[in-house]
C-alpha positions as CSV (number, residue, x, y, z in Angstrom):
1,M,211.9,61.3,162.4
2,K,210.8,64.2,164.6
3,Q,210.4,66.4,161.6
4,S,208.3,63.8,159.9
5,L,205.9,63.7,162.9
6,V,205.6,67.5,162.8
7,V,204.9,67.4,159.0
8,L,202.3,64.6,159.5
9,G,200.7,66.6,162.4
10,V,200.4,69.7,160.2
11,I,199.0,67.6,157.3
12,F,196.5,66.0,159.6
13,A,195.5,69.5,161.0
14,L,194.9,70.8,157.5
15,V,192.9,67.8,156.4
16,S,190.9,67.9,159.6
17,S,190.3,71.6,159.1
18,L,188.9,71.2,155.6
19,Y,186.7,68.3,156.8
20,A,185.5,70.2,159.8
21,S,184.8,73.3,157.7
22,R,182.7,71.3,155.3
23,R,180.8,69.6,158.2
24,A,180.2,73.1,159.8
25,V,178.7,74.3,156.5
26,I,176.4,71.3,156.5
27,I,175.4,72.1,160.1
28,F,174.6,75.7,159.3
29,Q,172.6,74.7,156.2
30,E,170.6,72.2,158.4
31,Q,170.2,74.9,161.0
32,T,168.6,77.2,158.5
33,R,166.2,74.5,157.5
34,L,165.3,73.7,161.1
35,A,164.9,77.4,161.9
36,N,162.4,77.7,159.1
37,E,160.5,74.6,160.4
38,I,160.5,76.0,163.9
39,A,159.1,79.3,162.7
40,A,156.4,77.5,160.7
41,W,155.4,75.3,163.7
42,E,155.2,78.3,166.0
43,K,153.1,80.3,163.5
44,Q,150.7,77.4,163.2
45,C,150.8,75.8,166.6
46,A,152.1,78.0,169.3
47,D,148.7,78.8,170.7
48,Q,147.3,75.3,170.6
49,S,150.3,72.9,170.9
50,S,149.1,71.3,174.1
51,H,145.8,70.0,172.9
52,D,146.0,69.8,169.1
53,K,147.0,66.3,168.0
54,T,148.4,67.5,164.6
55,C,150.5,70.1,166.4
56,L,151.8,67.6,168.9
57,E,152.8,65.2,166.2
58,K,154.6,68.0,164.3
59,R,156.3,69.1,167.4
60,D,157.4,65.5,168.2
61,K,158.8,65.2,164.6
62,L,160.6,68.5,164.9
63,I,162.1,67.5,168.2
64,A,163.3,64.2,166.7
65,E,165.0,66.3,163.9
66,L,166.6,68.6,166.5
67,R,168.0,65.6,168.3
68,E,169.6,64.4,165.1
69,F,171.0,67.9,164.7
70,V,172.4,67.6,168.3
71,A,174.2,64.4,167.2
72,M,175.6,66.2,164.1
73,I,177.0,69.0,166.3
74,N,178.4,66.4,168.7
75,D,180.2,64.7,165.8
76,E,181.7,68.1,164.8
77,L,182.8,68.8,168.4
78,N,184.5,65.4,168.6
79,V,186.6,66.3,165.6
80,L,187.3,69.8,166.9
81,R,188.5,68.5,170.2
82,Q,191.2,66.4,168.6
83,V,193.8,69.1,168.0
84,S,197.4,68.0,167.7
85,P,199.7,69.5,170.2
86,N,202.1,70.1,167.3
87,A,199.5,72.1,165.3
88,P,200.3,75.7,164.3
89,D,199.0,78.4,166.7
90,D,196.8,79.9,163.9
91,F,195.1,76.5,163.4
92,V,194.6,76.1,167.2
93,K,193.0,79.5,167.3
94,K,190.6,78.8,164.4
95,T,189.7,75.4,165.8
96,E,189.0,77.0,169.2
97,G,186.6,79.5,167.5
98,R,184.8,76.7,165.6
99,R,184.5,74.7,168.9
100,K,183.0,77.7,170.8
101,V,180.5,78.3,168.0
102,M,179.5,74.6,167.9
103,E,179.3,74.5,171.7
104,F,176.9,77.5,171.6
105,E,174.9,75.8,168.9
106,L,174.6,72.7,171.1
107,H,173.5,74.7,174.1
108,N,171.0,76.6,172.0
109,T,169.5,73.5,170.3
110,L,169.1,71.8,173.6
111,Y,167.2,74.9,174.8
112,V,164.9,74.8,171.8
113,I,164.2,71.1,172.4
114,K,163.3,71.8,176.0
115,C,161.3,74.9,175.5
116,L,159.5,74.4,172.2
117,G,155.8,74.9,172.9
118,V,156.4,76.0,176.5
119,P,154.4,79.0,177.6
120,A,156.3,82.4,177.5
121,S,155.5,82.8,181.2
122,E,157.5,79.7,182.2
123,A,160.4,81.2,184.2
124,Q,163.2,78.7,183.4
125,C,162.8,78.9,179.6
126,S,162.5,82.7,179.8
127,A,165.6,83.1,181.8
128,E,167.5,80.7,179.6
129,S,166.4,82.6,176.5
130,V,167.9,85.8,177.9
131,A,171.1,84.0,178.7
132,I,171.3,82.5,175.3
133,E,170.8,85.9,173.6
134,K,173.7,87.3,175.7
135,E,175.9,84.3,174.8
136,K,175.1,84.7,171.1
137,A,176.1,88.4,171.2
138,V,179.5,87.3,172.8
139,I,180.0,84.6,170.1
140,E,179.1,87.1,167.3
141,T,181.7,89.6,168.7
142,K,184.5,87.3,169.9
143,Y,184.4,84.8,167.1
144,A,183.3,87.1,164.2
145,S,186.3,85.9,162.1
146,T,185.2,82.3,162.6
147,L,181.7,83.1,161.4
148,T,183.2,84.9,158.4
149,E,185.4,81.9,157.7
150,F,182.3,79.7,157.5
151,K,180.9,82.0,154.8
152,T,184.1,81.8,152.8
153,S,184.1,78.0,153.0
154,G,180.8,77.5,151.3
155,F,178.1,78.5,153.7
156,D,176.2,81.2,151.9
157,G,173.5,81.9,154.4
158,Q,173.4,84.1,157.5
159,W,174.3,82.6,160.9
160,L,171.1,82.8,162.9
161,S,171.0,80.1,165.5
162,L,167.8,78.3,166.2
163,R,165.2,80.1,168.3
164,A,162.0,79.1,170.0
165,D,160.0,82.3,169.8
166,K,158.7,82.8,173.3
167,S,156.6,85.9,172.2
168,A,154.6,83.6,170.0
169,A,154.2,80.9,172.6
170,R,150.8,80.3,174.2
171,K,150.1,81.9,177.6
172,K,149.5,79.7,180.6
173,P,145.8,79.4,181.3
């Protein structure tokens, strides 16, 4: 009986791993699309976002898409937090790496939502941008194997994480 539970735990871990990997690939594909939309918005609207109706509407639409992206990341995190205590150590380590990457993506996306269109001189967004860059460097180093694993599981793009380009943002009057 105990052996059956262990086998079931391992099977569940493997199935969850495959499903989580596929969802992570979808998240990274969506991230690439959103990063392109953010860059296009910043190119067109960064200097006029506070008083141009078209830019405000585009920003609102983009923020709504980013909120949906946050929900997608949260779904992935919910799966990644359900690791069986009987799971093999290697699986636990891989899941931890995926969870850390997704937690970073969540933090970063919330930053983008908060700071999209905010002037570069705004202290809170500027400080958070620096902190996120440091956190990203740690993720890229500490969880490089996790990021490589995403590439081998079907994500053919480059991990870039979303950014609100503060250098292109309008200056405060």
